[in-house]
C-alpha positions as CSV (number, residue, x, y, z in Angstrom):
1,M,59.1,321.1,118.7
2,F,60.1,324.0,116.6
3,G,60.4,326.2,120.3
4,L,56.6,325.6,120.9
5,D,55.9,324.7,125.1
6,T,54.4,320.9,125.8
7,G,50.8,321.8,125.1
8,L,51.0,323.4,121.8
9,T,53.0,320.3,120.3
10,I,50.7,318.2,121.0
11,L,47.7,320.7,119.5
12,L,50.2,321.0,116.3
13,I,50.7,316.9,116.1
14,A,46.8,316.6,117.3
15,T,45.8,318.8,113.8
16,L,48.7,317.1,111.5
17,V,47.0,313.9,112.4
18,A,43.3,315.4,112.0
19,A,44.5,316.8,108.6
20,C,45.8,313.0,107.7
21,V,42.2,311.3,108.7
22,F,40.3,314.4,106.3
23,E,42.5,313.0,103.3
24,F,42.1,309.6,104.7
25,I,38.5,309.6,104.6
26,N,38.9,311.6,101.1
27,G,40.6,308.9,100.1
28,F,37.8,305.4,100.9
29,H,34.9,308.8,100.0
30,D,35.8,310.3,96.6
31,T,38.2,307.4,95.6
32,A,35.7,304.6,95.7
33,N,34.1,306.8,92.6
34,A,37.0,305.7,90.2
35,V,36.8,302.0,91.0
36,A,33.4,301.5,90.5
37,T,33.2,300.9,87.0
38,V,36.0,298.6,86.9
39,I,34.0,297.3,89.4
40,Y,30.5,297.0,88.1
41,T,31.8,296.1,84.8
42,K,33.9,292.8,86.2
43,S,37.3,294.6,84.7
44,L,38.6,293.7,88.3
45,K,37.9,292.1,91.3
46,P,36.4,294.8,94.1
47,Y,39.7,294.5,95.9
48,V,42.6,294.1,93.7
49,A,40.7,297.6,92.1
50,V,41.1,299.3,95.4
51,V,44.5,298.3,95.7
52,W,45.5,298.9,92.6
53,S,43.7,302.7,92.9
54,G,45.1,303.4,96.2
55,I,48.3,302.9,94.5
56,W,47.7,305.2,91.8
57,N,46.2,307.4,94.0
58,F,49.5,307.7,96.1
59,I,51.7,308.2,92.9
60,G,49.2,311.2,91.8
61,V,50.0,313.0,94.8
62,Y,53.5,312.4,95.2
63,F,54.2,313.5,91.5
64,G,51.4,315.8,90.8
65,G,53.1,319.0,91.6
66,I,51.5,321.7,94.1
67,A,49.6,324.3,92.1
68,V,46.2,323.2,93.3
69,A,48.0,323.1,97.0
70,M,48.5,326.9,97.0
71,G,45.5,327.9,95.5
72,I,43.8,326.3,98.7
73,V,46.5,327.8,101.0
74,N,45.6,331.2,98.9
75,L,42.3,331.0,99.8
76,L,42.9,332.5,103.1
77,P,44.6,336.3,103.8
78,M,47.9,336.4,105.2
79,E,46.6,338.0,108.1
80,A,44.3,334.9,108.9
81,L,47.0,332.8,109.3
82,V,49.1,334.8,111.7
83,D,48.2,336.4,114.9
84,Q,50.4,337.0,117.6
85,N,47.6,334.7,119.8
86,V,48.4,331.0,118.6
87,Y,45.2,329.8,120.3
88,H,43.5,332.0,117.7
89,N,44.6,330.5,114.9
90,I,44.4,326.7,116.6
91,A,40.6,327.5,116.4
92,M,40.6,328.2,112.7
93,V,42.4,325.1,112.1
94,L,40.3,323.2,114.5
95,A,36.7,325.0,112.7
96,L,38.2,324.0,109.2
97,I,39.2,320.4,110.0
98,I,36.5,319.3,112.2
99,T,33.6,320.7,110.2
100,A,35.9,318.5,107.2
101,I,35.6,315.8,108.9
102,A,32.2,315.9,110.1
103,W,30.3,316.5,107.0
104,N,32.5,313.7,105.4
105,L,31.6,311.1,107.3
106,G,28.0,311.9,107.8
107,T,27.3,311.7,103.8
108,W,29.4,308.4,103.7
109,Y,27.7,306.7,106.2
110,F,24.5,307.6,104.2
111,G,26.3,306.5,100.7
112,I,25.8,310.0,99.4
113,P,28.6,310.5,97.2
114,C,29.2,314.5,98.3
115,S,32.8,316.2,97.3
116,S,35.3,316.3,99.8
117,S,36.3,319.3,97.7
118,H,33.2,321.2,98.3
119,T,33.7,320.6,102.3
120,L,36.9,321.4,102.2
121,L,36.4,324.8,100.6
122,G,33.3,325.5,102.0
123,S,35.0,325.1,105.5
124,I,37.7,327.2,104.3
125,F,35.2,330.0,103.0
126,G,33.1,329.9,106.2
127,V,36.8,330.8,108.4
128,G,37.4,333.3,105.8
129,I,34.2,335.1,106.4
130,A,33.9,334.5,110.2
131,Y,37.4,336.4,110.2
132,M,36.1,339.6,109.1
133,F,34.0,339.7,112.3
134,V,36.8,339.5,114.7
135,S,39.7,341.6,112.3
136,V,40.7,344.9,113.9
137,D,39.8,346.3,110.2
138,G,36.9,344.6,109.9
139,E,37.8,343.2,106.2
140,M,36.8,340.5,104.4
141,G,38.8,337.7,104.8
142,L,38.8,335.8,101.8
143,N,40.5,336.1,98.6
144,W,37.8,336.7,96.5
145,K,39.6,336.1,93.1
146,K,40.3,332.7,94.0
147,V,37.2,331.8,95.8
148,G,35.4,332.8,92.3
149,D,38.0,330.9,90.0
150,A,37.2,327.8,92.9
151,G,33.8,328.6,92.4
152,L,33.6,328.2,89.1
153,A,35.7,324.9,88.5
154,L,33.3,322.8,91.4
155,M,30.0,324.1,89.2
156,L,30.9,323.9,85.9
157,S,33.0,320.3,86.1
158,P,29.7,318.0,86.9
159,L,28.4,319.5,83.6
160,F,31.2,319.0,81.5
161,G,31.2,315.2,83.6
162,F,27.7,315.2,82.1
163,G,27.7,317.0,78.5
164,F,31.1,315.4,77.7
165,T,30.7,311.6,78.9
166,M,27.9,311.9,76.2
167,L,30.0,313.0,73.5
168,F,32.2,309.9,74.0
169,M,29.3,307.3,74.2
170,W,28.6,308.8,70.5
171,I,32.0,308.6,69.2
172,F,32.4,305.2,70.9
173,T,29.2,303.9,69.0
174,K,31.0,305.6,65.8
175,L,34.3,303.9,66.4
176,I,33.8,300.9,68.0
177,K,32.1,297.7,66.1
178,K,32.2,294.9,68.3
179,K,28.8,295.1,70.0
180,R,30.4,293.3,73.2
181,F,31.8,296.5,74.5
182,F,28.0,298.0,74.5
183,K,26.9,295.5,76.8
184,E,26.3,294.7,79.8
185,P,29.0,292.1,81.7
186,E,27.6,288.8,81.4
187,T,27.8,286.7,84.6
188,N,29.5,283.2,83.0
189,K,32.0,284.9,80.5
190,K,35.0,286.3,80.9
191,T,35.0,289.9,79.9
192,P,37.3,290.3,76.5
193,F,40.8,291.4,77.4
194,W,40.8,294.5,75.3
195,I,38.0,295.8,77.0
196,R,39.3,294.9,80.3
197,F,42.5,296.8,79.2
198,V,40.6,299.8,78.4
199,L,38.8,299.9,82.1
200,I,41.8,299.3,83.9
201,L,43.5,301.9,81.4
202,T,41.1,304.8,82.6
203,C,40.5,303.5,86.3
204,T,44.5,304.2,86.6
205,S,43.8,307.6,85.2
206,V,40.8,308.7,87.4
207,S,43.1,307.5,90.1
208,F,46.2,309.4,89.1
209,S,44.5,312.6,88.7
210,H,42.5,312.4,91.6
211,G,45.5,312.1,93.3
212,S,46.9,314.5,91.6
213,N,44.2,316.8,92.2
214,D,42.2,316.1,95.8
215,G,45.5,315.2,97.1
216,Q,46.8,318.4,96.7
217,K,43.8,319.9,98.7
218,G,45.1,317.8,101.6
219,V,48.6,319.5,101.3
220,G,47.5,322.8,101.3
221,L,45.1,321.9,104.5
222,I,48.5,321.0,106.6
223,M,50.5,323.9,104.8
224,I,47.9,326.2,106.1
225,I,48.3,324.8,109.7
226,L,52.0,324.5,109.5
227,I,52.0,328.6,108.4
228,A,49.1,329.4,111.1
229,L,50.9,327.6,113.7
230,L,55.1,328.1,113.0
231,P,55.1,331.0,110.5
232,T,58.6,331.6,111.3
233,H,59.3,328.2,109.9
234,F,57.4,327.6,107.2
235,A,56.4,330.9,106.2
236,L,59.2,330.6,103.4
237,D,61.0,327.6,101.8
238,S,63.9,327.7,104.3
239,S,65.8,325.1,101.4
240,K,66.2,327.6,99.1
241,N,69.0,330.6,99.9
242,T,66.9,334.0,99.8
243,T,70.0,336.2,98.7
244,N,69.0,334.5,95.5
245,M,66.0,336.5,95.2
246,M,68.1,339.8,94.7
247,G,68.8,339.3,91.0
248,N,64.9,339.0,90.8
249,I,64.0,342.1,92.8
250,S,66.6,344.2,91.0
251,H,65.1,343.6,87.3
252,I,61.8,343.9,88.9
253,E,63.2,347.5,90.0
254,N,64.7,348.0,86.4
255,Y,61.4,347.3,85.0
256,L,59.0,349.6,87.1
257,G,61.6,352.4,86.0
258,K,60.6,352.7,82.7
259,I,57.1,352.9,83.7
260,D,56.0,356.5,83.0
261,T,53.8,356.9,86.5
262,T,52.6,360.5,85.2
263,S,50.4,359.1,82.7
264,L,49.0,356.4,84.9
265,E,45.5,357.1,86.5
266,E,45.2,357.3,90.5
267,S,44.3,353.8,90.8
268,T,46.8,352.6,88.6
269,K,49.8,354.7,90.1
270,K,48.4,353.4,93.8
271,L,48.9,349.7,93.0
272,Y,52.5,350.9,90.9
273,H,53.6,352.3,94.4
274,N,52.2,349.2,96.3
275,V,54.6,347.2,93.4
276,K,57.6,349.6,94.5
277,N,57.3,349.6,98.4
278,D,56.9,345.8,98.5
279,A,60.0,345.2,95.7
280,T,62.3,347.8,98.3
281,A,61.2,346.2,101.2
282,L,62.1,343.0,100.0
283,G,65.2,344.1,98.8
284,T,65.8,345.8,102.4
285,V,65.4,342.5,104.0
286,I,67.2,340.4,101.7
287,S,70.1,342.5,101.4
288,N,70.7,342.1,105.2
289,S,71.2,338.9,105.8
290,I,73.3,335.9,103.8
291,G,70.9,332.7,103.7
292,P,67.1,331.9,104.7
293,D,68.5,331.0,108.3
294,E,69.7,334.7,108.6
295,I,66.3,336.0,108.1
296,P,65.1,336.9,111.8
297,N,62.3,335.2,112.6
298,K,59.8,337.8,112.9
299,E,60.5,339.3,109.8
300,R,60.1,335.7,107.5
301,F,56.9,336.1,107.4
302,E,57.0,339.7,106.9
303,V,58.9,338.5,103.4
304,R,56.8,336.3,102.3
305,K,54.1,338.7,102.8
306,H,55.5,341.4,100.5
307,I,56.4,338.7,97.6
308,L,52.6,337.5,98.1
309,G,51.9,341.0,98.0
310,L,54.1,341.9,94.8
311,S,52.6,339.4,92.9
312,K,49.2,340.3,93.3
313,A,49.5,343.8,92.7
314,S,51.8,343.0,89.7
315,E,49.4,340.9,88.4
316,K,46.9,343.8,88.5
317,L,49.3,346.2,87.3
318,L,50.3,344.4,84.1
319,K,47.0,344.0,83.0
320,C,47.0,348.7,82.5
321,E,46.9,350.0,79.1
322,D,49.7,352.5,79.8
323,C,51.7,349.9,81.4
324,K,51.3,347.7,78.3
325,I,52.5,350.7,75.7
326,T,55.7,351.0,78.2
327,L,57.2,347.7,78.4
328,D,57.1,345.7,75.2
329,E,55.9,342.1,75.4
330,K,59.4,340.5,75.8
331,E,59.9,342.7,78.9
332,T,56.1,342.3,80.5
333,K,57.4,338.5,79.7
334,H,60.7,338.9,81.6
335,F,58.5,340.6,84.2
336,K,56.3,337.9,84.9
337,K,59.2,335.4,84.4
338,N,61.1,336.9,88.1
339,I,57.8,337.1,89.8
340,S,57.2,333.7,89.5
341,E,60.7,333.1,90.5
342,L,59.5,334.9,93.8
343,K,56.3,332.8,94.1
344,T,58.6,329.6,94.4
345,Y,60.0,330.9,97.8
346,T,56.5,331.1,99.3
347,E,54.7,328.4,97.4
348,Y,56.0,325.3,98.5
349,A,55.4,322.3,100.5
350,P,58.1,319.7,102.2
351,W,58.7,316.2,100.5
352,W,57.8,314.8,103.9
353,V,54.1,316.7,104.1
354,I,53.4,315.5,100.3
355,L,54.2,312.0,101.7
356,M,51.8,312.2,104.5
357,I,49.2,313.0,102.2
358,A,50.1,310.9,99.7
359,L,49.9,307.4,101.8
360,S,46.5,308.6,103.7
361,L,44.7,309.0,100.5
362,G,46.2,306.0,99.0
363,I,45.5,303.9,102.5
364,G,42.2,305.7,103.0
365,T,41.2,304.3,98.9
366,M,41.7,300.4,100.3
367,V,39.2,300.7,102.7
368,G,35.4,302.0,103.1
369,W,34.8,302.5,99.6
370,K,31.9,299.8,99.1
371,R,29.4,302.2,99.9
372,I,29.7,304.9,97.3
373,V,30.8,302.0,95.0
374,V,27.6,300.6,95.0
375,T,25.6,304.1,95.0
376,I,27.3,305.3,91.6
377,G,27.3,301.6,90.0
378,E,23.8,300.3,91.0
379,K,21.5,303.6,92.2
380,I,22.4,306.8,89.6
381,G,20.8,304.6,86.4
382,K,18.2,302.1,86.1
383,S,20.3,299.7,84.0
384,H,23.5,298.1,84.7
385,L,26.4,299.5,83.9
386,T,28.1,298.7,80.2
387,Y,31.6,298.6,79.4
388,A,31.5,301.5,77.2
389,Q,29.7,303.3,79.8
390,G,32.7,303.1,82.7
391,A,34.8,303.9,79.7
392,S,33.1,307.4,78.5
393,A,32.7,308.5,82.1
394,E,36.3,307.1,83.2
395,I,37.7,309.2,80.7
396,T,35.9,312.3,80.9
397,A,36.7,312.0,84.5
398,A,40.3,311.8,84.0
399,C,40.5,314.7,81.4
400,T,38.8,317.2,83.4
401,I,40.3,316.6,86.4
402,G,44.2,316.5,84.8
403,V,43.2,319.8,82.8
404,S,42.3,321.4,86.2
405,S,45.6,320.0,88.2
406,G,47.6,321.8,85.5
407,L,45.5,325.1,85.8
408,G,45.6,324.7,89.6
409,L,41.8,325.0,90.4
410,P,39.9,322.3,92.7
411,V,37.2,320.2,91.3
412,S,35.1,317.5,92.3
413,T,36.2,313.6,91.6
414,T,32.5,312.6,92.7
415,H,30.7,315.5,90.8
416,V,32.3,314.8,87.7
417,L,32.1,310.9,87.4
418,S,28.5,311.0,89.2
419,S,27.6,312.9,86.8
420,G,29.5,311.2,83.9
421,I,27.6,308.3,85.2
422,A,24.5,310.1,84.7
423,G,25.5,311.2,80.9
424,S,25.9,307.4,80.1
425,M,22.8,306.2,81.4
426,V,21.4,309.2,79.3
427,A,22.9,308.6,76.1
428,R,22.0,304.9,76.7
429,G,18.4,305.2,77.2
430,G,17.6,308.9,77.5
431,L,16.2,310.3,81.2
432,R,13.6,308.0,81.8
433,N,16.9,305.9,82.5
434,L,18.1,307.9,85.5
435,Q,17.0,307.2,89.1
436,Y,15.6,310.2,90.1
437,G,15.7,309.8,93.8
438,T,19.4,309.1,93.6
439,V,20.4,311.9,91.2
440,K,17.9,314.2,93.7
441,N,20.2,313.4,96.5
442,I,23.0,314.1,94.3
443,L,22.2,317.3,93.5
444,I,21.0,318.0,97.3
445,A,24.6,317.2,98.6
446,W,26.0,319.5,96.0
447,L,24.4,323.0,96.5
448,I,23.8,322.6,100.1
449,T,27.7,321.3,100.8
450,I,29.4,324.4,100.8
451,P,26.6,326.6,102.6
452,V,26.6,324.3,105.5
453,T,30.2,323.9,105.8
454,V,30.5,327.6,105.8
455,V,27.5,328.1,108.5
456,L,29.6,325.2,110.5
457,S,33.0,326.2,110.1
458,G,32.5,330.1,110.7
459,G,29.8,329.3,113.7
460,L,32.7,326.6,115.5
461,F,35.9,329.4,114.6
462,L,33.8,332.5,116.2
463,L,33.1,330.2,119.2
464,L,36.4,328.5,119.8
465,R,37.7,332.1,118.8
466,W,35.5,333.5,122.0
467,L,36.7,330.2,124.4
468,M,40.4,330.9,123.2
């Protein structure tokens, strides 16, 4: 397969299966949050809710884009993805997957709503930090800007979940006059159709949003595997004709020529020359090819490096005040547009990768959900969920996750929704309405997941590198 020997082919298949297992676990671990409210408000029967949520998770992954997936891929440095010793790349991939699966299963077993997002990102951080100990130049192995963006999103999203759910509870009290909406479901009474419709709609929204965000993390994980083990095949999108890049490169070089380099500071000049050198090198490779299959295998990853280097340096260069004076707003916009078009050659995922993850997440949603549902429905607050609480928590979760997906930021469905439930309990009965034991366990899992997975994945990576 792809020119690999039998042993490496088996390892490739095993890692892809393991990535699907991670997403399967994510399905019954994280997506249980999406169905907890409709189950505990008796809006849907448990298995109907789980199947319905699984379907919308699948749809969310398949049609939710790949912005978050590419954010996951770009956390690691290019040098960490490609090594002359393919077994070193296998060590990286195995460290990521083993850590992520082990921690997810452990927290699921104890019924703790732990975030698969935190788990995967912590695993990536650990490998990236450990990479500096084995890299030739000793540089840090993480894209710290991406790490900062992802970390901020993960830290702030639960606060949004808590605060905005309380806000929605207040809005509901002002707009909805039917008292039944603010009461607990009654055993012998059927839930009114309009309430069921609202809660099913919010459950659907959370499930779709979860697929479009958490599902993309699985897509990103598989792309890391493919780029690490098969860089000559997956470094670039082979479905696109690379000769079309020449127009973008020509425009970029034209805009660079308009910048007065004599007025630039030394640090800015360095950025300018980095952009110019990457553009020139990229143009040289592409001009010698007539299509994606004509680029020599050993140069395909070099093309990827030039595109990513060009993108990163250009982003910083365009923030320079001297450059803003030289290029007007229209020229700057066109410059960015050409950079974005070049990035489409590296920021992609084959349809079959998206399908694999969509199926894994969707099927995973349909099994193993009960432990987390019980925690969300019974153990966060002292009182039973009301219809208003379920709706407000899920509206908040769907909006928060949806906006984050649009921005390409990873967030935790688990922590957004569980904090939303907590916020609804406080809105209903004050702080005394929380079960502090459960809240404490969720907070502990929230705080320790990243440090623990960083240590586990980093240590495992160094051990496997040493063994291989």
